[in-house]
C-alpha positions in Angstrom: -0.1 0.1 0.0 1.2 3.3 -1.0 2.2 5.5 2.3 0.5 8.6 0.6 -2.9 6.7 1.1 -2.2 6.5 4.9 -0.7 9.9 5.3 -3.5 11.6 3.3 -6.4 9.5 5.1 -4.6 10.6 8.7 -4.8 14.2 7.5 -8.3 14.1 6.5 -9.5 12.4 9.7 -7.4 14.8 12.0 -8.7 17.8 10.1 -12.4 16.6 10.5 -11.8 16.1 14.1 -10.2 19.6 14.5 -13.2 21.3 12.8 -15.7 19.5 14.9 -14.0 19.7 18.1 -12.5 23.3 18.1 -13.4 24.1 21.8 -11.5 21.0 23.0 -8.4 21.7 21.0 -8.4 25.3 22.4 -8.6 24.1 26.0 -5.9 21.4 25.5 -3.5 24.1 24.0 -4.2 26.4 26.7 -3.6 24.0 29.4 -0.4 22.9 27.7 0.9 26.4 27.4 -0.1 27.2 30.9 1.8 24.1 32.1 4.9 24.7 30.4 5.1 28.7 30.1 2.8 30.1 32.8 -0.5 31.7 32.8 0.4 35.1 31.3 1.9 33.5 28.3 -1.0 31.3 27.9 -3.5 34.0 28.1 -1.4 36.2 25.6 -1.3 33.3 23.0 -5.0 32.3 23.2 -6.1 36.0 22.7 -8.0 36.6 19.6 -10.1 34.2 17.6 -8.5 30.7 18.2 -11.6 28.9 17.2 -11.5 30.4 13.6 -7.9 29.6 13.4 -8.2 26.0 14.3 -11.0 25.8 11.9 -8.9 27.1 9.0 -6.2 24.8 10.0 -8.5 21.7 10.1 -9.9 22.7 6.6 -6.4 23.0 5.2 -5.5 19.6 6.5 -8.7 18.2 5.0 -7.8 19.8 1.7 -4.1 18.6 1.8 -5.2 15.0 2.8 -7.5 14.9 -0.1 -5.1 16.1 -2.7 -2.6 13.3 -1.4 -5.3 10.8 -1.8 -6.2 11.8 -5.3 -2.7 11.9 -6.5 -2.0 8.6 -4.9 -4.9 7.2 -6.6 -4.0 8.6 -9.9 -0.5 7.4 -9.5 -1.8 3.7 -9.1 -3.8 3.8 -12.4 
């Protein structure tokens, strides 16, 4: 099996999970930043619209994974 199928599938799945569970991702990122760097840094880095950013990254992952799957499929035929 071509590794592009596996990588593309994983990208699509993780992207869809990121889109549908944005709030959970923000909480996990905030807790990690607070644990490693302290509360002031965590508060400064989560300022703004992190939910929109995570949705955009998830959408990019879905598109990139889909392109990998299509190119891998075309490469097989």
